[in-house]
C-alpha atoms as one frame of an Amber mdcrd trajectory, in Angstrom:
protein
 -94.719  96.752  39.830 -96.117  98.759  36.666 -92.766 100.042  36.729 -91.279
  96.531  35.502 -93.999  96.073  33.451 -93.541  99.257  31.397 -89.605  98.495
  31.272 -90.491  94.952  29.802 -92.820  96.107  27.086 -90.158  99.099  26.542
 -87.583  96.296  25.806 -90.177  93.561  24.181 -90.808  97.135  21.279 -87.305
  98.577  21.417 -85.318  95.144  20.371 -87.070  93.917  17.255 -86.716  98.027
  16.053 -83.004  97.960  17.167 -82.464  94.724  15.330 -84.295  95.621  12.056
 -82.538  99.209  11.973 -79.157  97.124  12.274 -79.907  94.863   9.623 -80.600
  97.600   7.104 -77.426  99.709   7.917 -75.573  96.163   7.306 -77.338  95.791
   3.924 -76.838  99.264   2.815 -72.971  98.904   3.674 -72.834  95.807   1.684
 -74.189  96.637  -1.094 -71.494  99.846  -1.182 -68.826  97.246  -0.746 -69.986
  95.080  -3.754 -70.529  98.010  -5.903 -66.783  98.956  -5.173 -65.849  95.170
  -6.022 -67.822  95.263  -8.856 -65.803  98.126 -10.353 -62.619  96.665  -8.962
 -63.419  93.460 -10.857 -64.230  95.613 -14.245 -60.504  97.213 -14.524 -59.020
  93.774 -13.574 -60.668  92.005 -16.283 -59.968  95.301 -18.868 -56.363  95.139
 -17.695 -56.444  91.153 -18.341 -57.971  91.507 -21.608 -55.371  93.998 -22.617
 -52.478  91.599 -21.533 -53.971  88.468 -23.344 -54.186  90.587 -26.390 -50.326
  91.352 -26.378 -49.695  88.089 -25.670 -51.746  86.982 -28.576 -50.373  89.166
 -30.821 -46.524  88.188 -29.422 -47.596  84.302 -29.952 -48.716  84.836 -33.359
 -45.203  86.844 -34.118 -43.404  83.435 -32.685 -45.454  81.010 -34.330 -45.209
  82.509 -37.795 -41.104  83.025 -37.093 -41.057  78.985 -36.233 -43.198  78.182
 -39.341 -40.857  79.757 -41.362 -37.923  78.171 -39.959 -39.354  74.778 -40.354
 -40.467  75.492 -43.979 -36.973  76.653 -44.693 -35.309  73.444 -42.513 -37.441
  71.247 -45.055 -36.701  72.358 -48.103 -32.845  72.085 -47.355 -33.909  68.545
 -46.210 -35.633  68.107 -49.604 -32.945  69.332 -51.746 -30.383  67.231 -50.004
 -32.311  63.595 -50.378 -32.937  64.450 -53.373 -29.589  64.500 -54.464 -28.645
  61.675 -52.771 -31.356  60.029 -54.346 -30.187  60.699 -57.750 -26.920  59.662
 -56.193 -28.402  56.442 -55.851 -29.858  56.336 -59.166 -26.791  56.518 -60.934
 -25.080  53.396 -58.871 -28.067  51.272 -59.378 -27.131  52.064 -63.104 -23.797
  51.633 -63.304 -24.379  48.427 -61.020 -27.091  46.918 -63.971 -24.533  47.707
 -66.351 -21.920  45.851 -65.182 -24.567  42.942 -64.632 -25.671  42.757 -68.111
 -21.694  42.602 -68.793 -21.027  39.840 -66.286 -24.215  37.926 -67.938 -22.785
  37.893 -71.058 -19.691  36.705 -70.098 -20.998  33.599 -67.638 -23.340  33.050
 -71.192 -20.182  32.740 -73.207 -18.362  30.853 -70.168 -21.290  28.401 -70.117
 -21.232  28.026 -73.705 -17.533  27.090 -73.649 -18.341  24.559 -70.614 -21.161
  22.717 -72.644 -18.138  22.404 -75.282 -15.810  20.773 -73.454 -18.311  18.816
 -71.398 -19.267  17.077 -75.010 -15.680  16.721 -75.914 -15.198  15.300 -72.177
 -17.804  12.979 -73.209 -16.660  11.854 -76.309 -13.259  11.048 -74.410 -15.035
   9.332 -71.385 -16.556   6.913 -73.978 -13.378   6.640 -75.331 -11.843   5.543
 -72.279 -14.563   2.928 -71.711 -14.191   1.211 -74.434 -10.207   1.165 -74.369
 -10.964  -0.305 -70.758 -13.114  -2.699 -71.764 -11.061  -3.795 -74.642  -8.258
  -3.905 -72.018 -10.143  -6.182 -69.772 -11.237  -8.718 -72.714  -7.556  -8.782
 -73.855  -6.437  -9.272 -70.145  -9.093 -11.893 -69.479  -8.394 -13.127 -72.770
  -4.252 -13.584 -71.596  -4.930 -14.863 -68.104  -7.822 -17.019 -68.770  -9.614
 -15.558 -65.916 -12.790 -13.442 -65.950 -12.538  -9.898 -64.173 -14.355 -11.153
 -60.995 -11.981 -14.180 -60.813  -9.369 -11.933 -61.257 -10.523  -9.747 -58.240
 -11.295 -12.484 -56.368  -7.762 -13.819 -56.544  -6.185 -10.418 -56.022  -8.131
  -9.628 -52.678  -7.366 -13.531 -51.491  -3.431 -12.670 -52.240  -3.780  -9.253
 -50.658  -5.742 -11.129 -47.588  -3.095 -13.716 -47.249  -0.173 -11.119 -47.219
  -1.845  -8.788 -44.330  -2.979 -11.993 -42.532   0.806 -13.184 -42.546   2.569
  -9.828 -41.764  -0.001  -9.480 -39.177   0.913 -12.960 -37.016   4.407 -11.836
 -37.592   3.970  -8.785 -35.856   1.566 -10.236 -33.119   4.158 -12.905 -32.470
   7.242 -10.202 -32.538   5.205  -8.404 -30.011   4.058 -11.243 -27.988   7.812
 -12.152 -27.678   8.915  -8.558 -26.976   6.192  -8.521 -24.402   6.743 -12.064
 -22.646  10.957 -11.465 -22.599  10.049  -8.353 -20.731   7.453  -9.252 -18.190
   9.593 -12.716 -17.459  12.866 -10.318 -17.119  10.824  -8.515 -14.961   9.342
 -11.428 -13.102  12.647 -13.175 -12.562  13.611  -9.652 -11.222  11.412  -9.524
  -8.747  11.261 -13.301  -7.588  15.111 -13.162  -7.252  14.853  -9.558  -5.023
  11.975 -11.586  -2.725  14.131 -14.827  -2.233  17.228 -13.098  -1.594  15.198
 -10.648   1.095  13.582 -13.640   2.529  15.783 -16.573   3.276  13.978 -19.110
   5.608  15.232 -22.327   7.166  13.607 -25.564   6.358  13.433 -28.430   8.439
  11.958 -31.860   7.563   9.031 -33.113   9.817   8.469 -36.107  10.671   5.886
 -38.740  12.254   8.052 -39.616  15.418   9.349 -37.734  18.411  12.076 -38.899
  20.742  11.909 -38.597  24.252  15.410 -38.743  26.120  15.198 -40.959  29.115
  18.264 -40.182  32.044  18.852 -43.771  32.215  17.579 -47.206  31.191  15.578
 -48.196  34.636  12.958 -45.527  33.401  11.845 -47.486  30.703  10.184 -50.090
  33.143   8.752 -47.265  35.291   7.387 -46.147  32.007   5.806 -49.545  31.174
   4.333 -49.827  34.955   3.191 -52.935  35.910   1.598 -55.419  33.126   2.005
 -52.337  31.151  -0.726 -50.332  32.721   1.347 -46.979  32.435   2.580 -47.160
  29.221  -1.450 -48.195  28.058  -2.799 -45.046  30.141  -0.741 -42.706  28.149
  -1.609 -44.098  24.943  -5.161 -43.960  25.965  -5.055 -40.268  27.014  -3.112
 -39.118  24.108  -3.750 -41.081  21.261   0.134 -41.406  20.577   2.076 -45.214
  20.545   5.043 -45.506  22.918   7.939 -47.640  21.086  10.187 -48.541  23.962
  13.214 -50.990  22.320  16.471 -51.222  22.738  17.367 -47.871  21.756  19.760
 -46.690  25.046  18.316 -43.820  27.357  15.034 -43.269  24.688  11.296 -43.732
  23.860   9.907 -43.069  20.823   6.509 -41.602  20.213   4.603 -42.289  17.093
   1.312 -41.029  15.816   0.516 -38.704  12.595  -1.021 -36.102  14.784   1.814
 -33.685  15.900  -0.387 -31.878  18.502  -1.026 -35.191  19.904   2.798 -36.283
  19.989   3.632 -32.893  21.604   1.082 -33.557  24.446   2.439 -36.939  24.703
   6.283 -35.648  24.944   5.454 -32.809  27.489   3.209 -35.550  29.593   6.250
 -38.084  29.594   9.018 -35.223  30.306   7.016 -33.631  33.190   6.321 -37.439
  34.218  10.193 -38.152  34.065  11.107 -35.028  35.827   8.484 -35.571  38.434
   9.417 -39.390  39.275   5.843 -40.612  40.281   4.579 -42.486  37.198   0.972
 -44.060  37.842  -2.077 -43.974  35.749  -3.682 -40.717  38.200  -0.785 -38.973
  37.860  -0.120 -39.716  33.985  -3.983 -38.052  33.640  -2.916 -35.125  35.696
  -0.421 -34.420  33.843  -1.761 -35.162  30.249  -4.324 -32.274  31.119  -1.714
 -29.849  32.033   0.755 -30.631  28.636  -2.767 -30.148  26.727  -3.272 -26.896
  28.231   0.233 -26.022  27.789   0.098 -27.211  23.767  -2.957 -24.689  23.644
  -1.165 -21.614  25.165   1.783 -22.651  22.963  -0.522 -22.620  20.054  -2.208
 -19.639  20.978   1.449 -17.580  21.222   2.806 -19.241  18.024  -0.419 -17.978
  16.048   0.157 -14.605  17.490   4.202 -14.498  17.321   3.607 -15.510  13.050
   0.931 -12.087  13.065   3.830  -9.917  14.765   6.720 -11.564  12.541   4.894
 -10.791   9.325   3.407  -7.462  10.942  -0.244  -8.456   9.977  -2.974  -7.203
  12.765  -6.517  -7.041  13.782  -7.006 -10.800  12.874  -9.752 -12.558  14.330
  -8.727 -14.451  17.718 -10.132 -17.552  16.561  -8.198 -17.381  13.154  -4.977
 -16.552  15.331  -5.299 -19.835  17.382  -5.912 -21.990  13.964  -2.612 -20.496
  12.426  -0.650 -21.529  15.770  -2.188 -24.687  14.963  -0.934 -24.648  11.850
   2.888 -24.820  13.733   1.930 -28.605  14.408   0.766 -29.281  10.632   3.105
 -30.779   7.648   2.580 -30.661   3.889   5.011 -33.118   2.204   7.155 -32.689
   5.355   7.118 -28.998   5.364   5.870 -27.110   8.399   2.493 -25.649   7.528
   3.015 -22.425   9.529   6.531 -22.116   8.618   5.378 -22.375   4.863   2.775
 -19.555   5.601   5.084 -17.177   6.753   7.282 -17.475   4.197   4.464 -16.805
   1.741   3.716 -14.115   3.679   6.679 -12.489   3.693   7.554 -13.161  -0.115
   3.595 -11.914  -0.617   4.886  -8.767   0.809   8.117  -8.119  -1.009   6.510
  -9.180  -4.718   4.076  -6.791  -3.796   6.281  -3.749  -3.137   7.823  -4.443
  -5.969   4.934  -4.219  -8.231   3.227  -1.244  -6.217   0.359  -3.497  -4.523
  -0.691  -3.212  -1.348   1.826  -4.712   1.141  -0.302  -5.562   4.081  -3.118
  -6.752   2.423  -0.745  -9.050   0.099   0.788 -10.289   3.720  -2.408 -11.029
   5.155  -3.576 -13.240   2.349  -0.029 -14.789   2.078  -0.348 -15.443   5.715
  -3.779 -16.875   5.420  -3.771 -18.939   2.223  -3.402 -22.172   3.904  -5.820
 -21.971   7.097  -7.767 -24.584   5.469  -4.886 -26.562   6.691  -5.154 -26.429
  10.378  -8.397 -28.277  10.505  -8.432 -30.120   7.169  -8.179 -33.703   8.873
 -11.156 -32.842  11.473 -13.060 -31.626   8.136 -14.282 -32.743   4.850 -13.495
 -31.182   2.246 -10.006 -29.867   0.687  -7.766 -27.462   2.751  -8.920 -24.426
   0.069 -12.653 -24.909   0.737 -12.090 -25.263   4.109 -10.109 -21.978   4.227
 -12.591 -19.888   2.267 -15.234 -20.894   4.700 -13.731 -19.610   7.699 -12.483
 -16.706   6.038 -15.996 -16.085   5.245 -17.062 -16.828   8.894 -14.373 -14.491
  10.601 -15.697 -11.465   7.884 -11.986 -11.111   5.747 -12.518  -8.832   2.901
 -13.276 -10.073  -0.749  -9.977  -9.930  -1.921  -8.380 -12.262   0.897 -10.878
 -14.862   0.130 -10.227 -14.997  -3.569  -6.221 -15.415  -2.800  -7.476 -18.140
  -0.337  -9.810 -19.407  -3.349  -7.218 -19.156  -6.158  -3.550 -20.036  -4.881
  -4.016 -23.594  -6.617  -5.817 -22.569  -9.271  -9.039 -23.430  -8.750 -11.028
 -20.213  -9.643  -9.537 -17.252 -11.759  -7.848 -14.881  -9.602  -9.728 -11.444
  -9.476  -6.777  -9.380  -7.902  -2.877  -8.872  -8.617  -2.516  -9.727  -4.594
  -4.037 -13.448  -5.542  -1.657 -13.580  -8.457   1.210 -12.882  -5.876   0.171
 -15.296  -3.621  -0.127 -17.913  -6.315   3.400 -16.877  -6.826   4.824 -17.046
  -3.714   3.289 -20.193  -2.396   4.881 -21.877  -5.559   8.248 -20.432  -4.455
   8.110 -21.271  -1.099   7.249 -25.051  -1.982   9.688 -25.359  -5.199  12.538
 -24.365  -2.820  15.200 -27.036  -2.401  14.975 -29.159   0.346  11.462 -27.136
   1.408   9.406 -30.221   0.921  10.145 -33.825   0.758   8.656 -36.569  -1.370
   9.596 -40.407  -1.395  11.418 -41.557  -4.102   9.270 -44.204  -5.468   6.280
 -41.314  -5.740   8.737 -38.682  -7.298   9.641 -41.080  -9.954   6.150 -42.246
 -10.561   4.486 -38.636 -10.708   7.377 -37.848 -13.313   6.605 -41.293 -15.507
   3.108 -40.323 -15.623   3.679 -37.403 -17.015   5.582 -38.018 -19.747   3.557
 -41.229 -20.425   0.490 -38.779 -20.220   2.179 -36.167 -23.180   3.449 -39.391
 -25.197   0.011 -40.208 -26.189  -0.754 -37.259 -28.246  -0.282 -37.434 -31.856
   2.276 -35.764 -33.114   4.498 -36.348 -30.388   7.803 -37.469 -31.016   9.252
 -37.477 -27.305   9.050 -35.722 -24.075  11.100 -35.223 -20.642   9.712 -34.319
 -17.816  12.105 -31.488 -15.690  12.619 -29.187 -12.964  11.605 -31.677 -10.430
   8.415 -32.528 -12.223   7.332 -28.730 -12.880   7.860 -28.695 -16.706   7.142
 -31.044 -18.995   8.916 -30.498 -22.564   7.707 -31.430 -25.438   8.800 -32.191
 -28.823   6.702 -32.651 -31.481   7.084 -33.987 -35.379   7.245 -30.544 -37.413
   5.558 -32.355 -40.732   2.528 -33.437 -38.511   2.124 -30.686 -35.996   2.309
 -26.684 -37.392   2.500 -23.567 -35.437  -1.167 -22.980 -35.162  -1.895 -27.167
 -33.888   1.165 -26.260 -30.756  -1.369 -23.931 -29.273  -4.224 -26.595 -29.449
  -1.582 -29.405 -28.313  -0.109 -27.438 -25.288  -3.679 -26.801 -23.922  -4.834
 -30.414 -24.553  -1.897 -31.878 -22.927  -2.454 -29.519 -19.758  -6.109 -30.779
 -19.662  -5.515 -34.105 -19.684  -2.441 -33.654 -17.063  -4.921 -31.597 -14.804
  -7.427 -34.625 -15.388  -5.478 -37.524 -14.138  -3.072 -36.288 -11.586  -2.894
 -34.850  -8.495  -0.144 -32.129  -7.684   0.427 -29.051  -5.956   1.435 -25.809
  -8.031   1.655 -25.857 -11.251   3.364 -27.892 -14.326   4.581 -26.050 -17.259
   3.750 -27.376 -20.638   6.315 -26.285 -23.401   5.875 -27.962 -26.726   8.984
 -27.227 -29.184   8.396 -27.322 -32.941  11.872 -27.574 -34.590  12.354 -27.795
 -38.485  16.059 -28.564 -39.619  17.016 -28.277 -43.076  20.126 -30.065 -44.681
  22.323 -29.876 -47.580  25.889 -30.593 -48.415  28.072 -28.429 -51.033  29.984
 -30.568 -53.380
């Protein structure tokens, strides 16, 4: 125990002594190292000072050399600039001398111009005086003042220019009309030659052939009950007279006549003729006619080559097969107008299909004009609008008799085609009395105008030729006279198509050589 304590005490004493000794040794070692480092630092500083001194000397030498070189270049550049400035100075002096010389020349010239201007002013005054004297002398000779003479001269020139302009315009119009008329005749002739249609005169009666005269009694029936039933069911009058083996059906409605004809023919073939059978056959005939109407409409559209027409319009087209105008079949007329419109459109480069469509539908109002109030044009326009036809078609329908202004070439083509179809020989049939009365009315209307010497209705009443007294009607008055006559004819007469008013003024001078 004591031994351990002694060891511990020894360690306690020994450790601090050892620590102090170690510190002292380290301190002395560090001082020795510091002294050595200071000596080395002093050596390095001395070496650096020597190198810096050498560098400083070299830099000073280089700076002196650069300074000397820059000074030499500066002196050289200064000399060159001085020489250039001297050259500029010499140029400026030379230019100043030239300017002085030019200024002197300008002054001399201005002086010359002033003298000339003064001379010109004197001459101008002299000219004005002479002109004034000349005007006074002219006024004295002519008896007119200068303003009057100017007005007279301007009026003379204006009259001459107006006359020459009128002559030129007239020549151009005449030439244009001749060319247009020539082309139009070619187109119309070509179209007519390509479209040749038969014309059949329509009547208001139909004839049904009988196998024998005994059939007449069976048709009449006991106390006339059969014939009364047939007339009541069809609305057609049956005329049974002495005509051998024939019965005449009379009525203004061709559809009713067709129904009556078909029903009567079926009854004759069947042989059983009594009121009940008559009613049955009339109903069958009505259905057959309705089918026939639709087929005729479809055949017309196929013949013309027009498609996508509303089915109701197609039915109305077929119905036109049983409609006549002045004896001309309305459906045949519409088909012909469609063909002519297509041919004319092809000649002048317009849409052929649209022209054919407009031509086919132009008289569609005639299919129901006997059932509805209004003209066939108004009804046709309403039908086309109802079934969504284009504006071009509607305008063509509305304008084909000139009720409104045409808004497209197609409308004008339809007008021309309608007139051509209606004007063909044999196409339309009128009574002689109606025909002669219209011609006489045309001439009577024209003869009422002042200055008209005589007039002639020609070309079946489609042209009125008017001869005027040249002393009473001038060339300018002829235009107004033709327009007034046209308006009077439109107001007093009813006609289809158009009437040409041709006013002629002829002056004759006669002399004799003796």
